[in-house]
C-alpha positions in Angstrom: -21.2 -38.2 23.6 -20.1 -36.1 20.7 -16.6 -35.2 19.6 -16.5 -31.5 18.7 -12.9 -31.2 17.5 -10.6 -33.9 16.2 -6.8 -33.4 16.0 -6.6 -33.1 12.1 -9.0 -30.2 12.0 -7.0 -28.5 14.8 -3.9 -28.9 12.8 -5.6 -27.6 9.7 -6.8 -24.5 11.7 -3.3 -23.9 13.1 -1.7 -24.2 9.6 -4.4 -21.8 8.2 -3.7 -19.3 11.0 0.1 -19.6 10.3 -0.5 -19.0 6.6 -2.8 -16.0 7.4 -0.1 -14.5 9.7 2.5 -14.9 7.0 0.3 -13.2 4.5 -0.4 -10.4 6.9 3.3 -10.0 7.7 4.1 -9.9 4.0 1.4 -7.3 3.3 2.7 -5.1 6.1 6.2 -5.4 4.8 5.0 -4.4 1.3 3.1 -1.4 2.8 6.3 -0.3 4.7 8.3 -0.6 1.5 5.8 1.4 -0.4 5.9 4.1 2.2 9.7 4.2 2.1 9.7 4.4 -1.7 7.0 7.1 -1.8 8.7 9.2 0.9 12.0 9.0 -1.1 10.5 10.0 -4.4 7.9 12.5 -2.9 10.1 15.6 -3.4 10.7 14.8 -7.1 7.0 14.0 -7.7 5.8 17.2 -5.9 8.2 19.4 -7.9 7.2 17.7 -11.2 3.5 17.9 -10.4 3.8 21.5 -9.4 5.5 22.4 -12.6 2.8 20.5 -14.6 -0.1 22.1 -12.9 1.3 25.6 -13.1 1.8 25.1 -16.9 -1.7 23.7 -17.5 -3.8 25.8 -15.0 -2.4 29.2 -15.5 -4.8 31.3 -17.5 -3.4 33.6 -20.1 -2.8 37.0 -18.8 -4.2 40.2 -20.5 -0.8 41.1 -21.8 -0.3 37.8 -23.6 -3.5 38.1 -25.7 
Protein backbone atom coordinates (compact mmCIF):
# COMPACT_ATOMS: atom_id res chain seq x y z
CA UNK A 1 0.00 0.00 0.00
CA UNK A 2 1.50 3.30 -1.13
CA UNK A 3 0.79 6.76 0.18
CA UNK A 4 0.52 9.05 -2.82
CA UNK A 5 0.06 12.39 -1.05
CA UNK A 6 1.06 13.35 2.44
CA UNK A 7 -0.30 16.45 4.24
CA UNK A 8 2.90 18.57 4.11
CA UNK A 9 3.07 18.38 0.31
CA UNK A 10 -0.62 19.30 0.07
CA UNK A 11 0.04 22.32 2.27
CA UNK A 12 3.01 23.30 0.11
CA UNK A 13 0.89 22.99 -3.02
CA UNK A 14 -1.86 25.12 -1.48
CA UNK A 15 0.65 27.77 -0.44
CA UNK A 16 2.19 27.71 -3.92
CA UNK A 17 -1.26 28.12 -5.50
CA UNK A 18 -2.04 31.01 -3.16
CA UNK A 19 1.26 32.67 -4.05
CA UNK A 20 0.60 32.14 -7.76
CA UNK A 21 -2.85 33.68 -7.41
CA UNK A 22 -1.40 36.70 -5.59
CA UNK A 23 1.16 37.17 -8.37
CA UNK A 24 -1.55 36.90 -11.03
CA UNK A 25 -3.75 39.39 -9.19
CA UNK A 26 -0.85 41.81 -8.84
CA UNK A 27 0.07 41.53 -12.52
CA UNK A 28 -3.55 42.14 -13.54
CA UNK A 29 -3.68 45.22 -11.31
CA UNK A 30 -0.47 46.49 -12.89
CA UNK A 31 -1.90 45.90 -16.36
CA UNK A 32 -5.08 47.80 -15.46
CA UNK A 33 -3.03 50.65 -14.03
CA UNK A 34 -0.92 50.79 -17.18
CA UNK A 35 -4.06 50.92 -19.31
CA UNK A 36 -5.45 53.79 -17.21
CA UNK A 37 -2.19 55.71 -17.41
CA UNK A 38 -1.86 55.18 -21.15
CA UNK A 39 -5.46 56.14 -21.82
CA UNK A 40 -4.96 59.32 -19.79
CA UNK A 41 -1.76 60.35 -21.59
CA UNK A 42 -2.76 59.06 -25.03
CA UNK A 43 -4.08 62.40 -26.39
CA UNK A 44 -0.89 64.19 -25.39
CA UNK A 45 1.34 61.50 -26.90
CA UNK A 46 -0.66 61.32 -30.12
CA UNK A 47 -0.47 65.11 -30.57
CA UNK A 48 3.25 65.08 -29.82
CA UNK A 49 3.97 62.16 -32.15
CA UNK A 50 1.88 63.70 -34.91
CA UNK A 51 3.84 66.94 -34.68
CA UNK A 52 7.15 65.04 -34.69
CA UNK A 53 6.30 62.83 -37.66
CA UNK A 54 4.96 65.77 -39.66
CA UNK A 55 8.20 67.64 -39.09
CA UNK A 56 10.47 64.74 -40.01
CA UNK A 57 8.56 63.06 -42.83
CA UNK A 58 7.38 66.06 -44.82
CA UNK A 59 9.49 66.29 -47.97
CA UNK A 60 10.61 69.74 -49.04
CA UNK A 61 8.25 71.28 -51.50
CA UNK A 62 9.30 72.61 -54.88
CA UNK A 63 8.84 76.18 -53.71
CA UNK A 64 11.23 75.75 -50.75
CA UNK A 65 14.17 74.65 -52.91
